C-alpha positions as CSV (number, residue, x, y, z in Angstrom):
1,M,-3.1,16.6,-4.7
2,V,0.3,15.2,-3.9
3,T,0.7,11.6,-3.9
4,M,4.0,9.5,-3.1
5,N,4.4,6.0,-4.3
6,G,4.5,3.3,-2.1
7,T,7.8,1.5,-2.8
8,E,9.8,2.8,0.5
9,R,8.7,1.3,3.6
10,A,9.9,4.1,5.7
11,A,7.3,6.3,3.9
12,I,4.4,4.0,5.3
13,K,3.1,4.2,8.7
14,P,0.0,2.5,10.4
15,G,-2.8,4.9,10.3
16,L,-2.1,6.5,6.7
17,Q,-4.7,6.4,4.2
18,V,-3.2,4.6,0.9
19,D,-4.3,3.0,-2.3
20,I,-3.1,-0.5,-2.9
21,V,-3.6,-3.1,-5.5
22,L,-4.9,-6.4,-4.2
23,K,-3.5,-9.7,-5.4
24,Q,-6.5,-10.5,-8.0
25,D,-6.6,-6.9,-9.2
26,Q,-2.8,-7.0,-10.3
27,R,-3.9,-7.5,-14.1
28,T,-6.3,-4.6,-14.1
29,G,-4.5,-2.4,-11.8
30,K,-7.7,-1.6,-9.9
31,L,-7.0,0.4,-6.8
32,T,-8.6,0.1,-3.5
33,R,-8.2,2.5,-0.7
34,G,-7.7,2.0,2.8
35,I,-6.1,2.8,6.1
36,V,-2.7,0.7,6.9
37,K,-3.1,-1.6,9.8
38,D,0.1,-3.6,9.4
39,I,3.2,-3.5,7.0
40,L,3.9,-7.0,5.8
41,T,7.1,-6.0,3.8
42,N,10.3,-6.3,5.7
43,A,12.6,-5.2,3.0
44,P,13.4,-1.3,3.1
45,K,12.2,-1.1,-0.7
46,H,10.2,-3.1,-2.9
47,P,9.9,-2.2,-6.6
48,H,6.0,-3.3,-6.8
49,G,5.0,-1.4,-3.6
50,I,5.2,-2.4,-0.1
51,K,2.7,-5.2,1.2
52,V,0.4,-3.8,3.7
53,R,-2.7,-5.1,5.7
54,L,-5.7,-2.8,5.7
55,A,-7.8,-1.9,8.7
56,D,-10.5,-3.9,7.0
57,G,-8.3,-7.0,6.6
58,Q,-7.4,-6.7,2.7
59,V,-3.7,-7.3,2.0
60,G,-2.1,-5.7,-1.2
61,R,0.8,-3.7,-2.4
62,V,0.9,0.0,-2.0
63,K,0.7,2.2,-5.1
64,N,-0.2,5.6,-3.6
65,I,-0.1,7.5,-0.3
66,M,-2.5,10.0,0.2
67,P,-1.7,13.4,1.9
């Protein structure tokens, strides 16, 4: 399974399935999987991952983009 990291905004589109790290999980690195609803980062790149809102309302930074 090929995954891409989530540091480039151009690679992330609403409707994609992604793994994100929620703010409260940043220390542990626990991943949460969901479907992208909104892209919240305006910059074309972010070293810690593009911030998104999932369809269920959770907000976090993208770590993996599922194929």
